N, C-alpha and C positions, 0 to 999 in steps of 0.2 A: 612564258616569264610573267607576263602582266598578269595572268591567272594565279601564279604562285604568290607574286608579290601582294595581291588583293587578299588572299588568303592571310597571308602573314599580318597584314595591317588589320584584317577582321579580328583574328585571335588577339593581337595585342590588345586592340579595343575592347573585347571581351573580358580579358583578363583584367584590364583597368578598371572596367564597371563593374566586375565582381569583387574587386578589393575597395572600390570605392565607398567602402562601408564605415559607419561611424565606429570606433572602438568605445567599449564600454569596460572600464576597470573594475573588477569586484575581487574580494577577497572570498576564500572558502566559505569563512563564516557569512558573509552577507549573502552569499548563494545559498547556504543550509537555511538563512532565516528564512528568505524569500519561498523556497521549496517549501518550509514548515508553514508557512502562511497561505500557500495558494495551489500548493500541489493537489491534482485531482485525484491521485490514488489514496493520499491522505483523508481528504475529506469524505471520500466513500466509505474509508474504514471507521471513520468517526460516526458517519450515519448507521453504519451497523451497530455500532455499540448503542446509539440512542434508539435503533429499532428492539434491541434486547433488553433495553431500559423500558421502553413502553410496554413489552411482554411483563415486565416484573410489575410494573405499578399498577397492570390490571389486576393483579392477584390482591390487591388492596381490597379488594370485592369481598374478600375471605375474612375479613376483619371489621370491616367499616358496614354501615347500614345502606342498602339500597333505598331510595327514598323517590317516590313517582306521585304525580298529581295528574288529575284528566278533570275535564267538564263535559258531559255528555247531557244531549238533548233529544227527547225523542217524544213521538206522538202516535198513540196506540188506540185500537179498539179490541186488543186481546182481552179477554176478562181476565186472566190470571194478573198480566202486566198491569192493566187499569188498577185492579182493586190493591196490588201491592205498592203501586207509586202513590194510593192514596194513604196507604199506610204508613210508607216512610215519609210522607210529607206531613202527618200527624194532623190530617183534615177528615178522617174518616167519622163519619156519622151514622145513626139509626139507619136513616134511610136508604145510605148504601147497602143494607143486607137485604134489601128487595130482590127476591129472586128474579124478577126481569131484568133489573139494571145489572146484576151480578152476571146472568147469563148474556144479556146483550147489551154492553155499556156503551155510552157515547164517547166519541174521540175524547181523548185524555191526554193532556202534555205533563211532561215531566222534566226537570232540570236537575240534575245531581252531579255535586263535585265531590271528587273522591281523592285522598290522599292515602297512600299505601307504603309502609315502611316494612321492608324485611332485614332482619338480622341473624347473619349465620352465626351460631353457637359452637357446635362440634362438627368440623368436617377435616377427619384424620387425613384422607388423601388429598385434599386442598391443601393443607399447610405443609405437605411434602413436597406437592407441585409447586408451592411458593417459594420453597427453598431451592427446588431444583432452577427455577426461572432467575432467581438472583444468582446462582452460581452461574447459569450462563451469562446473565450482564455481566460479571467480574471476569468471566475467562474472555467474552467481548472487548472489554476494557483493557485487559492485559494485551490480547490481539492488535488492538488499535495502537498499543504504545510500543508492541513488537513491530508493527510496520512503519512506524516513525523511526525506529533505530536501523531497519532496514533500508529506508530512506536516507538515512544519513550515510548508510554505506553506500549505495548508489550514487548519490551526491559527490562522496570522496572519491570513487572510481572515475566517475566523470570527468570530474574537476582534475583530477591528475593524467587524465588521458588528454584532457586539453592542454596542461602542461607538456606533457610528453610530444603532443603534436607540434606545440610551437617549438620545442627543443629541437626536435627534428628538421622543421624549416629552417631554424637558425644554423643547424649543420649544414643541410645541402645548400645553404645560402654561402656559407664558408667554403663548402667543397666546390660549388661553382666558380666561385671566385678564384681559389686556386687552381682549378682546372682551366680556365681562362688566362691566368698568367703563365701557366705552363704552355699553352697553346700558341700565346704571344711568343714565349721564348722559343720554341722548337720552329716557328715561322720564322724568325729572323736567323735561326741555326741553317734552316734549309735556304734562305736566301743568300748566306754566306756559303752555302756547301757543305756546311759541318753537318747537315743531317739529311735523311732520304726524306723523300715524298710520302712514303708510306708511314712514316712517323708522324706527321704532319697531319695525315687521314686519322691514324689511330687516336691522336690526341684530339681531333674534331670529334669523332665517336664518343669519345669519352666525355667531352663537353655535352654534347647532345642527351648522352644519357643521365648526367648530372642535372641537367635542366628539365628533364622529364621526371626525375625525382623530387624537384623541387617544387615542381607543379603539383606531384602528387602529393607530398607534405602539406602545401597549401590547402588542398581539397580536405584533407584530413582535419585541418585547423578549423575550417569552416564546419565541417559535419559534427566535430565534436562541441563546436559552440552552440550549432543547433541544437543538439541533444540537452544540453544545460537549460537552454531556453526553456525548451520544451518540458523539462521537469519543474521549471518554475511558473509553467502555464503561461509564458510571455509569448508573444509574436516577435518574430526576429526583426521585421521592419526596419532592414536595411543597416541593422547593427550586428558588431561581430564582440563577443566576449573575451576580454584580455585578462588572464590571470596574474596570479603573482608568479615570479621565479620559481623554478624548481628549486627547492632548497635541499641540501645534501642531508644525509641521514644519519642521526648518530643514538636514536633509541635502541633500547635493548628489548628482545622479544618477551611479551607479559606472560606471566604465568597464569592459569586459568583460578589458581589459589586465590591470587590477590585480587582478582576482577570478581569473583563469587562464584566459577566453575558454572556446570550445566543448571545446578538447580536454582540459580542467580537468573536465569533466562526467562524471560516473561513467555517466551511463545511455548517452552516447558508447562510453566505454572498455568497458562490457559488449557492445555491439552488435559491436566491433572483436574482443572477445575471442571471442564467438559465431562471427564469420567465421572466425578461427584455427582455431576448433575443428573448423568444416567441412572446412577446407582439410588439417588431419591425418587426419580420417575418409576424406577422398579417397584420401590417400597410402596411409593405412590397408586401403582395399580394393584397392589395386594390390598391394600387397605380401601380400595375402591367399593369393596363388597361388605366393608362395615357401617354401621348405622350411621344417619346424620341427623343433628337436631339443629332446626331452626326455628326463630320466634319472627312472628308475624304479627301487625297491627294496621288496623285501617280506621279512618275517619270520615264520613259521610256526610255531606250536606244536600238537602233535598229543597223544591221549592216548584210552584207552577209559572215562575216567569225567570227569565234568563238571570243569570248571576244573583240571583236572590237567595237567601238563605234562611227559608221559615223554618226549617226542623233539622236534627243533625243526629247524631248516633255513632258509636264505635264498636270496633271489636278488637279483641287483643287473643293472643293463643300461641301456640308454640306446636312444633309438628316433628316427631321421629318417624324417619321413614328408613326403610331396609329395602335393598332391591335383594331378594331371596334367589331368584334364579333370572337369567337374563338369556338363556340359549348359548351358553359358553362364551359369551362375549367378553365377560371381565376376565376369564382364565386365559382365552386367547390374548388378551390384551396384557398380561401379566407375563405371559410367556414371550411375547414379542419385547416387551420391555426388558427381559432377563437377558436374551440374546444380543440386545443393542449396548445393555451395559458391558458384557463379556466383550464384545467387538470393540467398544471404546477402549476396555482395559489393554487388549491386546495392541490395538492401534497406538495408544501411548508407549507402552515398552517397546514396540517395534521403533516408534520416531525417537525415543530416547537412545535406543542401540545406535541408530544411524547418525544421531548427533555425534554418540562418543566417537564413532569411526569418522566421521567428516571433521572433528576437533581433533583428532590425531594424524591425520593425513594434513590438515592445514597446519600443525605445528612442524611437521615434516618439509611442508613445501616452503614455510617461513624459513626453516633454517637453510634449505636449499638455495632460495632467494638471496640471503644474506651471504652465501659463499659465494655465488655466481656474481654479487654485487663487488665484492673484494677481488676476485679474480679478474673481472671486467675493468676495472681502476688498474690494474697491473697491466693487462693486456693493452691498455690504452696507452700506458706510459712507453709501452715498449715499441708498439707502432709508431708514436710519435717520434720517438729516438730514431728507429730504423729509417723513417721518411726523411727525417733531417739528412741523416749520414746519406741515403741515397742522391736526395737532391743536390747535397755538395759535389759529391762524386758526379752527379750528371752535369753540373755545370764545368766541371774539371773536364769532361769527355770520357769518365771511366766508367759511365753506366749506361745501359741501352734505355732507350725510350720506355719500352714494355716493363723494364724493372721499376722505374720511376712510378709508371701509372699503376701499377700492382700494390705499390708502397703506399701511393696516395688513397688508392682503394681502400686498402686494408686498414689506414689511419682511422678514415671517416666511419667505415664499418663498425669499429670498436668503439669510437665515441657514440656512433647511434646504439650499440649495444650496452654502452656503459649507462645512456639514459633509460634504455629498456629496463636493465637491472634495476635502477632506482625504482623506478615505476612498481616494478614486481616486489621488491622488499618493502614498499611504503604499502602497497595494498594487500601483501600476505599477512604484514602486520596489525593491518585495521582489520583484516578478516577474523585472524586469531581473536582479537579484542571482541569482534561482533560475537563469536560462536560463544564466548564465556561470560559475556555483558549481562 
C-alpha cells in the first residue's frame, strides 16, 4: 500500500509540474504574423528565390561590358621578350639592333598595366538563356509566395487543432465532474441499501476511464501547443499556448469562381513559367550553333619601373565566331533540351489534372463536413435530453445504473463529436479556399 501511495503522489507531482507552465494567449492572426516572420521553411523558400535571382543577374553579362585590369612585372633574358618589351616601352634605339644584343640580351625588366573591355554584341542563344533565367526567377518567386499560403493553411490547421484539444479537455473535465457526482450519488445509495456494490464498482470504473481520457486530452493540448511553437521557430521554455475559444461556424462554402479558380493559384502559375523556361532553353540550345559577335578593346601602359607609365597603346576590334562542328555536342544538347521541355509540359498538365481532381474532392469533403456538423448539433441536443430524462428517472429509482452511464457516455461523446465536426468544417472550408486561391 505504501508503494501504491508513493506512486500516486509521484504521478500527481509530475502532472502538477507539467502543467506549471506559463500560459501565452495568442490569436490566430498573431501566430500567423510570427510564423511569417520566423518560420524556417519560409526563409528557405525565400532563399531559393534569391538563388534564382542571382542566376538571372549573372546573365547581365550578355548586355553589360566586362572590364578587367591587371599589372604584370617580369624580368627576362629571352631575346624575343626583351626586344618586345623595349618596343612596348618606346625606348628602342639603333644600338638595340646589334645582332649580338638581339641574340643574347642582358636581363631586362618590364612592368605592364593592362585594362581590357569585352562587350557582347550579338549572342542569340545567350539572350534566350537570359529569358529562361528570368522565367525561372519568376517561378521561384511564385513558389515562395505559394509556400507562404501553404504555411498559412498549416498554421490555421494547427491553431484549430489546439482549439479542439482545449475543447476536448473542457468536455472531459466536465465529464469527470459529472462522473464523480454520479459516483458520490451511487455510493450514498449503496450505503442506504438502494443500490448494489456492483453498481458502485461500475461507476468507479467509469470515473477512472474519464480521468484517463482527461489526461490524454491534456497531453494533446501540450502536443498541439508545441507544434505551433515549432512553426514559429520558438522554444517552449515552460510555456503553453492558449488560443481563442473555438467560435461557431456561420460562413458559406466559397466558390472557385469567386476566388479565382485554378488559374489564380501561384503554384500552377509557377509550373507554367517553369515550362516556358524550358521552352526558352530549347530555343537557346538550337541557336547555340549560330554565329556570335563580340567587341573587345585593350589599353596598355608599359615602363621599366613599377607603377610607372612611360608608354601606352590601345587595341580595339570585333570578333565574329561560329562553332561549325563540335562533334555533335550542340545537337545532343538541343535534343536533351527538347526532351526536358516536353517533360515539363507533361508534368504541368498532370499537376493541373491532379489539382482539379483534388479540388473536386475537397468540395465534396467540405459539403460532407457541413452536413456532419449539422447532424452533430442535432445528435448532441438529443443526447443531452436523453441524459436529463434518465438522470431524473435514476434519481427516482426507475433506471438502472448501466442505463445512466450509457446515457452519460453518449452525451459527452456527442459533445466531442460536435467539436470535431466544427473543426472539420472549418478546415475543409479553408482547404477549398487554399486550392482556389
